[in-house]
C-alpha positions as CSV (number, residue, x, y, z in Angstrom):
1,M,-19.7,-27.7,49.8
2,P,-16.8,-28.6,52.2
3,S,-13.5,-26.8,51.4
4,S,-11.7,-30.1,50.7
5,L,-14.3,-30.9,48.0
6,I,-14.0,-27.4,46.5
7,K,-10.2,-27.8,46.4
8,N,-10.5,-31.2,44.7
9,A,-13.0,-29.8,42.2
10,L,-10.6,-27.0,41.3
11,I,-7.7,-29.4,40.8
12,I,-9.8,-31.6,38.6
13,G,-10.8,-28.6,36.5
14,C,-7.2,-27.6,36.2
15,I,-6.1,-31.1,35.0
16,G,-8.5,-30.8,32.1
17,L,-7.0,-27.5,30.9
18,L,-4.0,-27.5,28.6
19,G,-2.6,-30.7,30.0
20,Y,-1.3,-33.9,28.5
21,T,-4.8,-35.1,27.7
22,S,-6.6,-36.4,24.6
23,L,-7.4,-33.2,22.7
24,S,-10.3,-32.8,20.2
25,D,-7.9,-31.3,17.7
26,A,-4.8,-33.3,18.5
27,A,-5.0,-35.2,15.2
28,S,-5.0,-31.9,13.2
29,R,-2.1,-31.3,10.9
30,F,-1.5,-27.9,12.5
31,I,-0.8,-27.9,16.2
32,L,-0.7,-24.9,18.5
33,D,2.6,-24.7,20.4
34,K,2.9,-21.1,21.5
35,V,0.5,-18.3,22.7
36,V,1.3,-14.6,23.1
37,V,-1.6,-12.4,24.2
38,V,-1.8,-8.6,24.7
39,A,-5.0,-7.9,26.6
40,R,-6.7,-4.7,27.7
41,H,-7.9,-4.8,31.3
42,G,-11.5,-5.6,32.0
43,V,-14.4,-3.3,32.9
44,R,-13.2,-0.5,35.3
45,S,-14.6,2.6,36.9
46,P,-14.0,5.9,35.2
47,T,-10.5,7.4,35.6
48,D,-11.3,11.1,35.1
49,D,-15.0,11.8,35.7
50,H,-14.4,14.4,38.5
51,D,-15.3,17.3,36.2
52,Y,-18.0,15.6,34.2
53,T,-20.8,17.2,36.2
54,A,-19.4,20.7,35.8
55,L,-18.9,20.2,32.0
56,T,-22.3,18.7,31.3
57,G,-24.6,19.9,34.1
58,Q,-25.5,16.2,34.8
59,H,-24.7,14.0,37.8
60,W,-22.9,11.0,36.5
61,P,-23.3,7.5,38.1
62,K,-21.5,6.6,41.2
63,W,-19.2,3.5,41.1
64,S,-18.5,1.0,43.8
65,V,-14.7,1.0,43.4
66,P,-12.1,3.8,43.4
67,A,-11.4,5.6,40.1
68,G,-9.8,3.5,37.5
69,H,-10.1,0.2,39.4
70,L,-11.3,-3.1,38.0
71,T,-14.8,-3.9,39.2
72,G,-16.0,-7.2,40.5
73,H,-18.1,-7.5,37.3
74,G,-15.0,-6.8,35.3
75,Y,-13.0,-9.4,37.2
76,A,-15.7,-12.1,36.7
77,G,-15.8,-11.3,33.0
78,M,-12.0,-11.8,32.6
79,V,-12.2,-15.1,34.5
80,Q,-14.7,-16.2,31.9
81,Q,-12.4,-15.0,29.2
82,G,-9.4,-17.0,30.6
83,K,-11.6,-20.1,30.7
84,F,-12.6,-19.5,27.1
85,F,-9.0,-19.1,26.0
86,A,-8.1,-22.4,27.7
87,E,-10.9,-24.2,25.9
88,Q,-9.9,-22.8,22.5
89,W,-6.2,-23.4,22.9
90,Q,-6.8,-27.0,24.1
91,H,-9.0,-27.6,21.2
92,W,-6.2,-26.5,18.9
93,G,-3.6,-28.9,20.5
94,L,-1.7,-26.8,23.1
95,T,-0.3,-29.0,25.8
96,L,1.6,-28.2,29.0
97,P,3.4,-30.4,31.4
98,L,1.4,-30.6,34.7
99,H,2.5,-31.1,38.3
100,Q,-0.3,-32.0,40.7
101,G,-2.8,-30.8,38.2
102,C,-1.2,-27.4,37.5
103,P,1.3,-26.2,35.0
104,A,4.9,-25.7,35.9
105,R,5.7,-22.0,36.7
106,Q,8.0,-21.7,33.7
107,S,5.1,-22.7,31.4
108,V,3.1,-19.5,31.8
109,S,4.3,-15.9,32.2
110,V,2.1,-12.9,32.9
111,W,3.4,-9.4,32.9
112,T,1.0,-6.5,33.6
113,A,1.2,-2.8,33.6
114,P,1.5,-1.4,37.2
115,D,-2.1,-0.2,37.6
116,Q,-4.6,-2.0,39.9
117,R,-6.9,-2.7,37.0
118,T,-4.2,-4.4,34.9
119,Q,-2.8,-6.4,37.8
120,A,-6.3,-7.6,38.8
121,T,-7.1,-8.5,35.2
122,G,-3.9,-10.6,34.9
123,S,-5.0,-12.5,38.1
124,A,-8.5,-13.0,36.7
125,L,-7.2,-14.4,33.4
126,L,-5.1,-16.9,35.4
127,D,-8.0,-17.8,37.5
128,G,-9.9,-18.7,34.4
129,L,-7.0,-20.5,32.7
130,F,-5.7,-22.4,35.7
131,P,-8.3,-22.4,38.4
132,G,-7.0,-23.2,41.9
133,C,-3.4,-23.2,40.7
134,G,-2.3,-20.0,42.4
135,I,-0.1,-18.8,39.6
136,S,1.1,-15.2,40.2
137,I,1.5,-12.2,37.9
138,A,4.6,-10.1,37.6
139,H,4.9,-6.3,37.2
140,T,7.3,-3.5,37.8
141,Q,7.3,-1.9,41.2
142,A,7.7,1.5,39.6
143,T,4.7,3.7,38.7
144,A,5.4,3.4,35.0
145,D,6.6,0.6,32.8
146,P,8.5,1.1,29.5
147,L,6.6,-1.7,27.8
148,F,3.3,0.0,28.3
149,D,4.2,3.7,28.9
150,A,7.1,4.3,26.5
151,S,5.5,7.4,25.0
152,K,4.6,8.9,28.4
153,M,8.1,8.2,29.7
154,A,9.7,9.7,26.6
155,L,12.4,7.1,26.6
156,T,13.6,8.4,23.2
157,P,12.9,11.9,21.9
158,P,9.7,11.8,19.8
159,N,9.8,13.0,16.2
160,T,7.1,15.6,16.9
161,A,7.4,17.1,13.4
162,L,6.7,13.8,11.7
163,I,3.9,12.9,14.2
164,L,2.3,16.3,13.6
165,D,2.5,15.9,9.8
166,Q,0.8,12.5,10.0
167,I,-1.9,13.8,12.3
168,Q,-2.6,16.8,10.1
169,A,-2.8,14.6,7.1
170,R,-5.4,12.5,8.8
171,M,-7.3,15.5,9.9
172,A,-7.2,17.0,6.4
173,A,-8.8,13.8,5.0
174,K,-11.9,14.5,7.1
175,A,-11.8,18.3,6.7
176,P,-13.6,20.3,7.8
177,L,-13.7,18.3,11.0
178,I,-16.6,20.3,12.4
179,E,-18.7,19.1,9.5
180,H,-17.4,15.6,9.4
181,Y,-18.4,15.0,13.1
182,R,-21.4,17.3,13.2
183,A,-23.9,14.5,13.5
184,A,-21.8,12.7,16.1
185,V,-21.5,15.8,18.2
186,A,-25.2,16.5,18.0
187,L,-26.0,13.0,19.1
188,F,-23.6,13.2,22.0
189,R,-25.0,16.6,23.1
190,Q,-28.5,15.1,23.2
191,A,-27.3,12.2,25.3
192,V,-25.2,13.9,28.0
193,C,-26.0,17.6,28.2
194,V,-28.8,19.4,30.0
195,P,-31.3,20.5,27.4
196,H,-31.6,24.2,26.6
197,S,-28.7,25.2,28.9
198,A,-25.2,26.5,28.6
199,S,-23.7,23.1,29.5
200,C,-21.3,21.2,27.2
201,A,-19.7,24.3,25.9
202,F,-16.6,22.1,25.2
203,L,-18.5,20.5,22.3
204,D,-18.3,23.9,20.5
205,N,-14.6,24.3,20.8
206,P,-12.6,24.3,17.5
207,W,-10.7,21.1,16.5
208,D,-6.9,21.2,16.8
209,V,-3.9,19.2,18.0
210,T,-1.3,20.2,20.5
211,F,1.6,18.4,22.3
212,T,2.1,17.8,26.0
213,D,5.4,18.7,27.7
214,N,6.8,15.1,27.1
215,G,5.9,15.2,23.4
216,Q,2.6,13.4,23.3
217,P,0.0,14.6,20.8
218,K,-3.4,15.6,22.2
219,L,-6.6,16.6,20.4
220,V,-8.2,19.9,21.3
221,G,-11.9,20.5,20.8
222,P,-15.0,18.2,21.4
223,V,-12.9,15.0,21.7
224,A,-10.8,16.4,24.6
225,H,-13.6,15.4,27.0
226,A,-16.1,13.5,24.8
227,A,-13.8,10.6,24.2
228,S,-13.5,9.7,27.9
229,M,-17.2,10.4,28.5
230,A,-18.1,8.0,25.7
231,E,-15.8,5.4,27.3
232,T,-17.6,5.9,30.6
233,I,-21.0,5.3,28.9
234,R,-19.6,2.1,27.4
235,L,-18.3,1.0,30.8
236,A,-21.6,1.7,32.5
237,Y,-23.5,-0.4,30.0
238,S,-20.9,-3.2,30.2
239,E,-21.0,-3.0,34.0
240,N,-24.8,-3.7,33.9
241,L,-25.7,-0.5,35.5
242,P,-29.4,0.4,35.2
243,L,-30.2,1.8,31.8
244,S,-31.4,4.9,33.5
245,E,-27.8,5.5,34.5
246,V,-26.3,4.8,31.1
247,A,-26.1,8.1,29.2
248,F,-29.0,9.4,31.4
249,G,-31.5,7.0,29.9
250,H,-30.6,7.7,26.3
251,V,-29.2,4.1,25.8
252,R,-31.6,1.3,25.4
253,Q,-29.5,-1.3,23.6
254,A,-26.0,-2.0,22.5
255,K,-26.2,-0.3,19.2
256,D,-27.0,3.0,21.0
257,V,-23.7,2.7,22.9
258,G,-21.9,2.1,19.6
259,A,-23.4,5.2,18.1
260,L,-22.2,7.3,21.0
261,M,-18.6,6.0,20.7
262,A,-18.0,8.0,17.5
263,L,-16.0,10.8,19.2
264,H,-14.0,8.2,21.2
265,A,-13.1,6.6,17.9
266,A,-12.1,9.9,16.5
267,K,-9.3,10.2,19.1
268,Y,-7.8,7.0,17.9
269,D,-8.4,7.5,14.2
270,L,-6.9,11.0,14.1
271,V,-4.0,10.7,16.7
272,S,-3.3,7.3,18.3
273,D,-3.3,5.3,15.1
274,T,-0.7,7.5,13.3
275,P,2.3,5.4,12.3
276,E,5.1,7.4,13.9
277,Y,3.3,7.8,17.2
278,A,2.5,4.1,17.3
279,R,6.1,3.2,16.7
280,Q,7.3,5.5,19.4
281,G,5.0,3.9,21.9
282,G,4.8,0.3,20.7
283,S,8.3,-0.7,19.6
284,L,9.5,-2.2,22.9
285,L,6.3,-4.3,23.4
286,M,6.4,-5.4,19.7
287,T,10.0,-6.5,20.3
288,Q,8.9,-8.6,23.2
289,I,6.1,-10.2,21.2
290,L,8.3,-11.1,18.3
291,D,11.1,-12.5,20.5
292,A,8.5,-14.7,22.2
293,L,7.1,-16.0,18.9
294,T,10.6,-16.8,17.6
295,D,12.0,-18.1,20.9
296,E,14.6,-15.4,21.0
297,A,14.4,-14.8,24.7
298,S,17.1,-12.4,25.8
299,R,18.7,-11.9,29.1
300,Y,16.2,-9.1,29.7
301,A,13.2,-11.3,29.0
302,S,14.0,-15.0,29.7
303,H,10.3,-15.7,30.5
304,L,9.4,-15.1,26.9
305,A,10.3,-18.8,26.3
306,S,7.2,-19.9,28.2
307,P,4.6,-21.6,26.0
308,I,2.0,-19.0,27.2
309,V,3.0,-15.4,27.5
310,L,0.4,-12.8,28.5
311,F,0.8,-9.0,28.6
312,V,-2.0,-7.0,30.3
313,G,-2.1,-3.3,29.5
314,H,-4.3,-0.7,28.0
315,D,-6.2,0.1,24.8
316,T,-3.5,2.5,23.8
317,N,-1.0,-0.4,23.8
318,I,-3.1,-2.5,21.5
319,A,-3.8,0.5,19.2
320,Q,-0.1,1.0,18.8
321,L,0.5,-2.6,17.9
322,Q,-2.5,-2.7,15.6
323,T,-1.2,0.3,13.7
324,M,2.3,-1.1,13.4
325,L,0.9,-4.4,12.1
326,G,-1.5,-2.8,9.7
327,F,-4.3,-5.0,11.1
328,N,-7.8,-3.6,11.0
329,W,-11.2,-4.9,12.2
330,Q,-14.9,-4.1,12.5
331,L,-16.8,-6.1,15.1
332,A,-20.5,-6.0,15.9
333,E,-21.7,-2.6,17.2
334,Y,-18.2,-1.4,18.0
335,P,-16.5,1.4,15.9
336,H,-13.7,0.5,13.4
337,N,-10.6,-0.8,15.2
338,D,-12.3,-0.3,18.6
339,I,-10.7,-1.9,21.7
340,P,-13.3,-2.7,24.4
341,P,-12.5,-3.8,27.9
342,G,-10.8,-7.2,27.7
343,G,-10.1,-6.8,24.0
344,S,-7.0,-8.9,23.1
345,L,-4.5,-9.2,20.4
346,V,-3.9,-12.9,20.2
347,F,-0.8,-14.3,18.5
348,L,-1.0,-18.1,18.1
349,R,2.0,-20.1,16.7
350,F,1.2,-23.4,15.0
351,H,3.5,-25.9,13.5
352,D,2.8,-28.3,10.7
353,A,3.0,-31.8,12.2
354,T,4.1,-33.1,8.8
355,T,6.7,-30.6,7.7
356,G,7.6,-28.7,10.9
357,K,6.9,-25.4,9.2
358,Q,5.7,-22.6,11.5
359,F,2.6,-20.4,11.0
360,I,0.9,-17.7,13.0
361,Q,-2.8,-16.8,13.5
362,L,-3.2,-13.1,14.5
363,S,-6.6,-12.3,15.9
364,F,-8.3,-9.5,17.7
365,M,-10.9,-10.9,20.2
366,T,-13.4,-9.2,22.4
367,R,-16.7,-9.7,24.1
368,S,-19.7,-8.0,22.7
369,L,-21.4,-5.3,24.8
370,D,-24.2,-7.6,25.7
371,Q,-21.8,-10.4,26.6
372,W,-20.2,-8.0,29.0
373,R,-23.5,-6.7,30.4
374,A,-24.9,-10.1,31.0
375,L,-21.6,-11.8,31.8
376,T,-22.5,-14.4,29.3
377,P,-20.6,-17.6,29.8
378,L,-18.1,-18.1,26.9
379,S,-17.4,-21.4,25.1
380,L,-16.6,-22.7,21.7
381,Q,-20.4,-22.7,21.1
382,V,-20.8,-19.1,22.5
383,P,-17.4,-17.6,21.5
384,M,-16.0,-14.1,21.8
385,L,-16.2,-11.8,18.8
386,E,-13.1,-12.4,16.6
387,A,-11.4,-10.8,13.6
388,D,-8.4,-12.6,12.0
389,D,-5.7,-10.9,10.0
390,F,-5.7,-12.3,6.5
391,H,-3.4,-11.1,3.8
392,K,-1.4,-12.5,0.8
393,G,0.2,-15.9,1.7
394,C,-2.4,-16.7,4.4
395,F,-4.9,-19.6,4.2
396,R,-7.7,-21.1,6.1
397,S,-7.4,-24.6,7.6
398,D,-10.5,-25.9,9.4
399,D,-11.4,-23.1,11.8
400,K,-7.9,-21.4,11.7
401,T,-6.4,-18.6,9.7
402,L,-2.7,-19.4,9.2
403,C,0.1,-17.2,7.8
404,P,3.7,-18.2,7.4
405,L,5.6,-17.0,10.6
406,S,8.9,-15.9,9.1
407,P,7.5,-13.2,6.7
408,F,5.2,-12.0,9.4
409,V,8.1,-11.5,11.9
410,R,10.3,-9.9,9.2
411,Q,7.6,-7.3,8.2
412,A,6.7,-6.6,11.9
413,R,10.4,-6.0,12.8
414,Q,10.7,-3.4,10.0
415,Q,8.2,-1.3,11.9
416,I,10.1,-1.2,15.2
417,K,11.8,2.0,16.2
418,V,15.2,1.0,17.5
419,Q,15.5,1.5,21.2
420,D,17.8,0.3,24.0
421,K,16.6,-3.1,25.2
422,S,18.0,-2.5,28.6
423,F,14.9,-0.4,29.2
424,I,12.8,-3.6,29.2
425,L,11.7,-4.5,32.6
426,F,10.2,-7.9,31.8
427,Q,12.6,-10.2,33.6
């Protein structure tokens, strides 16, 4: 196809997305007018597999991109996800002013963590949302960003005593851990270790918790390596690597991957999801989200006034927010509260066209493992997996779960650990 025709086709496609058009849900009583999304990056290569061979005695798969980078498969999947978001938001009445078929720059704001995989994911989402429009992402030029790396940067001294108490309480609820996770360890050993050898000695290490120099808690024992190995297995399946290269042929279908994720889930259940640790790491990002939903854009974050605000970070960021919000989910073959590649916390603000009252739908959305593996095109007929937060005061309206906005914001702000807003780099 000639380049001029390709360009015209892209512009036409963009005109149909989130524009001043006739929308299928435009006559609905509840109209979408604001979107805030916190997304995990798409499928990446492993970040720390350099010692996997020594630990397990097995040669792990080779990847086509540098460690920790978004793959081409991962980019394509996130483009599809952006396209799906556009279709859903349009269906629910979101409109944006268009100029030559594309939204004005102030209509959409994308802030990503500084890593290659998060930057590329932000670009992919925009390619799906607004194809051919050339909208750019934004990110800090530093190697770390307080919005996504607050715990690592130790912006405020962590309350290590309280964090330790909360972790130990969670560990005690499953004590003895060696018994609670015995079956999970045995299954993992069978999948990744050389049979009848001395490999995988780390799976026999005692369970414990320690702290890094900057005050971050860290599990000691089987999870210390098994959590990242399990994520690598999930990534290999999602990347559509040959099944012979996914857990060395021990995975045949999606549910097999889910079973091997148990020790990865333990890391979050025992440590990452503890309330004080979550508040330490998630308060700055939560402040941004709530300011965006209430149109309280500060001089540090004027772009929060955009109708569409996207943050692209890591699973740890979503885990912190999920814990602060008390929002839980269980989707398909994934473990409880799991955050797969591309998994997104989606905050949608609606207004009642009759009364003007504001409501929020909070969802966690993700592709299934097989949707990732096959790069299944997404649509309203073939949607992402979704769990909606539903609690007292919420109600269903057509295909939406709506909760009054003011109580939601008030309760979420109570979870925020007060920090200096001048650290926020979104500007």
